[in-house]
N, C-alpha and C positions, 0 to 999 in steps of 0.2 A: 532112357528118355531124359532130355535136359530139363531145365527149370520151366515151369508153366505159370501162367497167370490166368485167374478166373475172371472172365469178362462175359457180358452179354454179346450176342452176335453183332448187334449194332455198335457197341463200344469197340469191338474188335475191328470192325470195318473202318470206323473213323480213325482209329489208332494206326491202322495199316496205311490209310490214305496219307496221313501226315508224315509217314516215314519214306515215301517214295519221292525221289529227287530226280531232277534233270541234270544234264552235263554241267550246267552253270552253277550247280549247288542250290537251286531253288526248288521248293516243293512243286512237283509236277502238277498236282491238283491245287489250283490257286484259291479255290473257294467252292462253296456249295450253295446253289440256289434251292430254295425250299418253299413249298406251300404245304402246310401240315394238314392232315386229316386223320380219320380214325385208323388208317392203314400205316401211318408212319410217325404220328406225333408222340406216342408213348415210347416207342423203341428208338428210332433214329433221332427224333426230336430231343429226347433226353441225352442221348450220346453226343449230339452236336453241341448242345449247350455246354457240356463239360469241356469242350476244346475250342470254344468260340474265340479265344484270344490267339490261338495258333492256326486254326482252320476256320476262317470266317464263314458265317452263314448269312446269305442275303435273302430277303423276302421280296418276291415279285408279286404280280397281279394275275398272271396267267401262265400255266405250265408250259404251253408251247413257246411263248415269247421269252420266258426265262431260259429255255433251252436254246432259243435263237441267240440270246445274248452270250451264253456260254460258248456256242459254236463260233460266233464272230470273234470272241476273245481268242479262241484257239487258232483261228485263221490268221488274225493279225499278228499273233505270236509265232506264226510260221510253224505251228504244231509242236513247239518246244514246251508249251504248257497247256493245260486244259482245265475244265471245271466239271463238277458233278451237279446233277439236278435230281431232286427227289420230290415225289408226289405221293398222295394217298392212292388207294386202289380205285378202280372204276374210271369215271370221267377224268379225274386228275391225271391218271396214267395215260389214257388214250389221247388226251390232249397233246401228249408229247410225241405221238407217233409221226405226225407231220415233220416235226423237227428232226426226229431220228432219220427219216427218209432224206431230209436235206443234208444231214451230215454224212449219210451213207453215199449219196451221189457225189458229194464233194470231197470224199476221203478225209474227213475231219474228225478229230477225236472229241468225244464227250462221253461222260459216264452217267448213264440214266439209272436211277434207283427207284423205280415205282414200287409202292407197297403191293402186296399180293394177298391172296386169301389165306385162311388158316391152314397150315400144313396138317394139323391134326384132324381137320374136317369136322370137328365136334359141333360148332355152331352153324354149319352150312344150312342154307345159303345166307351169307352175311350181307349187310347193306352194301349195295353197288356190285355185288358178285354176279357175273354172268355164269350161266350153266350150260354145258354141252351135254345133251341127252345121251350121247354115245361115248363120251370120253371124260372120265372124272378128273383127269390131270390138266384139263384145259382151263385157262382163265382169260380175262380180257387182255392180259399182258402177252398172250401168244401173238397178238397183232404185231408185236415188235420183232418177231422172228425174221421176216423177210427184209426188214430195214435195219437190222443190226449186224455188225461184223462178228460179234460174239454175243450169244444169248445164253443165260443160265438162270435157273430158278433156285433160289437159296431156301431149301426146305429142311435143312439141318444146319446147326451152327458150324459144324466142321466142314461144310461145303466151301466156306470161305477160304480154307487152306489151299484149295486148288483153283477156285473160281477167280480170286483176286489176282494172283500172278498171271493167269490167262488173260484177264481183262487188261492189265497194264501191258502185257506183251502185245496185245492187239492195238492198243492206242499209241504205242511207241514204235511200232513196226512200219517203216515207210511203205512196204509192199502191201500191207494188210490194214492200214490205218482206217479207222472209222468209228462209228458209235458202238458202245458196249451197253447192253442192258442186263442188269442183275435184278430180276424180279424177286423181291424180298418179302417172304411170307411174314405176316405181321406178328404171329405168335413166336416165330423163330427169332425175330429181331430182339425179343425180350428174354430169350432162353440163354442160360449161361453154359459155358464150356471152358475146359482147361486148355488154353491155347499155349503152344510153345513160345517162350519169350523170344526165341530166335526169329520167329515169324515177323516180329515188329522191328527188327534191326534195320537201320536206314539202308536203302538200296538206291543206287544210281542207275537210271535207265539211259543207256547210251544210244545215240542214233546209229543204226546199222547202215553202213555205206557199202552196198553190194558192188563189187567190182565186175567188170564185164568178163564174160567167158572169152577166152583167147580166140576161139574159132569165130564166134559171133563178131568180135571186134575186128578181126582180119577181113571178114566179108564186108563189114560196114566201111572200113577204110578203102578197100578196093572199089566199092560201089561209088563212094564220093569222088575218088580220083577219076573215075571213068565218066562221071555224070556231066551233063551240060546244064548250066543254070541251076545249081542247087539252091535250096531255100530252107531256112529253119522255121519251124513253128514252135514258139515258146509257150508252154502251158504253165499251170499252177505249180507243177512239180519243181520248176526252176526256183520259185520262191521258197517252197518248203525244204528244198535241199540246201538252201543258202548258196545257190549256184549263179546268182546274177553276175558276179565278177568273172566267174569262169566262162559264162556265156559270152560276155563282152569280149574277153580275151580270145575266145575261140573264133568269134565272128571277125574280129580285127585281124587275127593271125592268118586266117584263111579266106578273108574277103567274101564271106557268105552272108547275105542279108537275112534279117530276122523279121518275122511277122509275129503278132501277139494275139493269143486268144483272150477271152474275157478274164479268165483266171490268171493268165500270164502277162496281162498288160502291166506296164511299168517295170518289166524286166530290164529294159534299157530306158534311158531318158528319151523323151519323145523326139528330141532334136539330134540324136546321134545319127550320123550319116547312114549307118547300116540298119537302122530301125525303120522298116517300111510301114510300121503301124498295125492297125487292126485287120484281122483276117476274117473272111467268111460272110455270113448273111448280114451281120452288122459291121462288116469290114469296110476298108477304104480301097480306092482304086490302085494305089501302089502295091499293097500286099496281094490283092486278088489278081491283078494283072500278072504279077510274077508267078503266083501260084498256079495259074492256068498254064503258063509256059514251062514251068519247072520240070527238069528232067529227073530231079531227085528231091524228095521232101524228107528232111530230118525232123521228125516230131519229137520234141523233148518234154517229157513230163506232162503230156496231155492225153486225155481219154478220147479225144477226137469225136466229140459229140456233133450232131448234125448242123448246129449253127457255125461250127468251125469249118466243116468240110463242105458246106453248101449241100447238105444231104448227099454227100459223096459225088457231087457233080462238079466240084470246083477244080480238082486236080485232073485236068482233062488231057494232058499230054499223053498220047497213046504209048509212049516209051517210058513213061514215068515209073520210077521206083520209089518206095517209101521205106524209111528206116524208123522204127519206133524205139527210142531210148526211154525206158521206163522201169521203175523198180518192180512193177507188177507184170508178171508174165501174161496175164489176161489182157492188159492194155497193149503190151509189146507185140502181140500176135494179131492185132485187129486187121481185118480186111487184107489178109495175106501179106502183111508187112514183113520186112526183114527185121527180126527181133534183135534188140541189143538191151538185154535186161541188165540194168545197172542203176545205181544212184546217179542223179543228173550231174552233180559236180564232178564226181570221180569219172563218170563216163565221158564227159566232155574233155577232161584233162587227158585221159588215156587215148581218146580218139584223136585229139590234137597231136599228141606225141606220135601216134601212128601215121598221121598225115605228113609229118616231117617236112614242113616247108611248103606244102601244097597251097596254092592260092587260086580261087575261082576267078573266072572272067568278070570284070566289073559290070554292074548293072547301070542302065541309063540313069544319070543323076537328075533328070528332069521330072521323074515320076512324083517325088514328094513336092517339089515346087509347084507343079501343075495341080496337084491335089489340094494343097493349102490355098492356092489361088482361087479355087472353086468354093471351098467351104469356110474359109476365114470370114468372108463377108456375111455368112449366115449367122455368125455369133456376134456380129457388131451390134452396138446399141441402135435401136430404131430411131428414125427421124421423128419429126413432128407428126401428130396424127392420133386418132383414137382407136387404131387397130389393137386387138389383143396381142400381147407378146407371144412369140413362139417358144417352144422348149429350147431351141437352139440359142435364142437370145438370152434365155435364163442361164443356160450353161456358160455363155460368153461373159455374163456379168459375174458369175461365181469365179470363173477363170481369172478375171481381172482383179478380183478381190482376194485370190488365193496367194499362198506363199509356199516355200519349199517344205514347210511342215504340215501342209494341208493334206488330209486324206479325204477323198470323196468316195461315197459309198451309195449303193443302191441294190435292187434285187429284181424288180419286175416292172412291167408296163413299158411306157415309152422311153423313159430315161436310159435304161441299159444300152439300147441300141444307139441312141444319140451320144451318150458318154463314151462308148467304145470307139465311135468314129471321131468324135470331136475333142475329147478331153486331152490336154497336153500334160501328161504326168512327168514331173521333173526328176523323179528318182524312184528306186524300188520302194514298195510299200505305200505309195501315194494314191493307189487306186484299189478299192476293195469292192468287188462285185460278186454277189451270189447269183450266178447265172447257170449253175448246173441244174438246180431244181426250180430256179426262177420263182421263188416262193413269196407271194404277196404277204406282207406282215412281218417280214424279216427286218425291215429297214430301221425302225425306231429302236427296237431291242438290239439290233446289230450295231447301230451307232453307239449305243451305250457300252456294248461289249468292247468295241474298238477303243473307246476312250478309257475303259478300265485297263485294257492291255497296254496302252501307250498314253498316259495322262498328259504328256506334254505336246501331243499332236493336236492340230486344229481339225476337228472332225466335222465334215459337212455331209448331211444325209439328204438325198433327193427322194421324195416320195410324192405320189399323186394322191388326189382326193379319194380315189377308190381304194387304194392300199391303206391309206390312213384310217378309213372307216373299218377295215378288216381287223387291225391290230394296233391300237394306240395306247393300251393300258400301261405299258412300261414308261410312258412319259411321266406318269405320276411317280413311278419308282425312281427315275432319274432325278426328278425334282426333290424327292425326299432325301436322296443320297447326295445331292449337290453335284451331280455329274454334268459337266458342261459340254454341250455339243450343239450344233446348229441343224435345224430341220427346215428344209425348203419344201413347202407344200405347193405343188403346181395344181391348181384347181381347174380342170377342163370339163368338169361336170360329168364324170362317168369314167368308163373304161375306154379312153381314146385310142390306145394301141390296138386293142382287139376290134374296135369299130373300124379302124383302117384296114385291118386284116380281113374283116367281114366284107368290106367293100372291094378289097383287092381280089377276093375269090368269087366275085360276082354277086355276093349277097346284098340284100337290102339292109339299110341301117335299121337295126332292130335289137332292142333290149340291152344295149351297151351304154349309150349316152342317156343321161337322165331326161334330157329334153325330148327324147324319142319314145320314152315310156309313158304309159297312161297312168297317172297318179291323181287321186282325188285332191291331194294337197301337194303342189310342186315343192321339190326339195329346195331348201334355202338354208344350208348349214353354215354357221359362222365358225369356221375352223380356228380362227384366232381366239375367239372367246372360249371355245371348247378346250384348247390347249392351256389357256390361262387358268381355267377352272381346275386343271390337274396340277397347277403349280408352275407351269412354264412361263417365261417371259415371251410375249407374242405380239405380232403386229401384222396387219393386213396392208399391203401396198398396192398402188394402182398403176404403176408404171415401172419400167426398167430403171429409170433414174432414181425413183424412190426405193426400189429394191437394192440398188447399189449403196444408197445411203444407209439402209437398214443393215446390210451386211457389214458395213464399216464399223458398226457399233458392237459386233458380236464379242470382241475381246473384253468388253466391259461387263458382260452379262455373267452372273453366277447361275449355274444350272442350265437346263435345256432352253434354247432360244428358237422360237418358231417364227418363220417369215412366210406368209401366205401371199400368193400372187395368182390371179386368174390368167389362164393361158388358152390359146386356140387349139382345139383338139385335132385339127386336120393336117397342118403342115408337118413334114418330116424331111430329113436330109435326102434329097433325090439322088445324090451322087454316091457311088460306091455300092456295096452290097453284092449279093449274088443270089441265085435261085435257092429257095427253101421249099421242101416238099410238104405241102398241105393238101390233103385229098379234097378234090372238088367233086360234088355230086355228079354221077354219071347220067342221071335223068332229072330234068327240071322243066317247069313250064316257063321259066324266066330266061329270055335270050342272053342276058348278061352272064348267067351261070353256065349256059351251054358254050358261050364263047370262051370263058375261062377254063372249062373242062377240055376243050379242044387244045388250048395252049398247054394245059397240064399234061395231056397225053404226049404232045410233042416233046416236052421237057423230059418226061419219063423215058421216052425212047432214046433221046440223046444221052441221058445219064446211063442207061442200061447197056448201051452199045460201046461205051468208053472202055 
């Protein structure tokens, strides 16, 4: 056996983290977010203190939002770097389960290090320990199993020798990328072991670029050549593969138009002639019109969730074929698609070579002009009057104030749909949307993560009053750390998006907008004052004109800058979109519900017979 070094398990873990590099020669783990408690302060806390100059530790205010920040960092870095997050056992750990699910759905790397119970079981049950009356091996951390790509419980110091390489293999594997949970027993964190020195030698984790199988590639080439009106659906995998240039070259070489999912938006500049824009439920007429008629759909790096496919009612050409180019066999085989398992960049390059000069028939060039003719006016500044601004007008004001370095981000509520339809992204990386899990509370922490990933970018976060109330604590963290980004709070007094969905399915307005709820004391939250109390610079504006004036000042602000504006909860962009399956009650005393149920059954029949 070679030379060894005696370390606690916690010391070994942080030393290993510091030695794992990406292809650019940077540490893959850029930092550790930590809230200490009795399950991690003595072990991991002491170990992290010793390496604080080389592996920074950041203190947040909530375990879930710390993890959101880490996930947003990894997303904006296109999965080339990630962060770790540690908590104590019990509620600190389970607070991170939601974030783990978000990372799992979105295929994003994050290393979660929740403290766990004593492996020795001597003091059981310890403070915050859950007990399973039938299984002595279970702890609260088992909640992470279904939302982790790799889960392990470190109950002996030497477990790290196998668990850590598996963890990094998972986080750096394009086909299996996602959250890793290493539940770290608190007594084991403090136990010493003689680790091989070779275990801590620097290692570079290269991005694996899976090449297409020759037979799959040949079938895909033949299908595209034979197809009428092919269309590309660009997903998040285009960004993570670094395939935006390859996608543009492929589209231009073969004259195939591109549509963009929420995760794929900004794959091409919005004004590129072949970029038909957003697809699906929150999509626009150009992309959805062509997708309805398409004889072949080439889905690149997308998991084809229901908002993209219109609950699988969008691609309605009866002769339609689908090719799924994806690193994951699971995604490549969805809905009977023709699989092309491959890295997006390599797959597009080899597919283009196989097509050997093929060019599709041109699409009518009036589709985009007609679309923008309808929607551009919705984002114009309003005229004189006292009407509340719409979300579309807020987006228009931010668009006018933006530049090529602006990154707009959001996650849930009204704005994801409006931004997908209306935002004009000038280049790749200008649009950051968490819409796989659509997790309220991601926004402020996520904006901080984006800014940490790309400090020179102009980061603008859209959030509603409902989402702000769910998770605003990392505003204080950003203020303490001096991280500058802009938060636009659109206050429509409740959950306006779901209120519209409730009405759209025949329901009465109930329990969504604050004005429809029965409260002894009506809500009157001063969001600007609240944000200021946490250290942000903040202002409440009363018009779009004042809003634009406030946005113009953001470059002079140190730390987070919050602009609050009241908005109308009812209007939305009426153009574009497609059917989305939301089950309507089969029995109701309300005629509005019965009418929507009848329409729902018709739509189901149409979808199921395609």
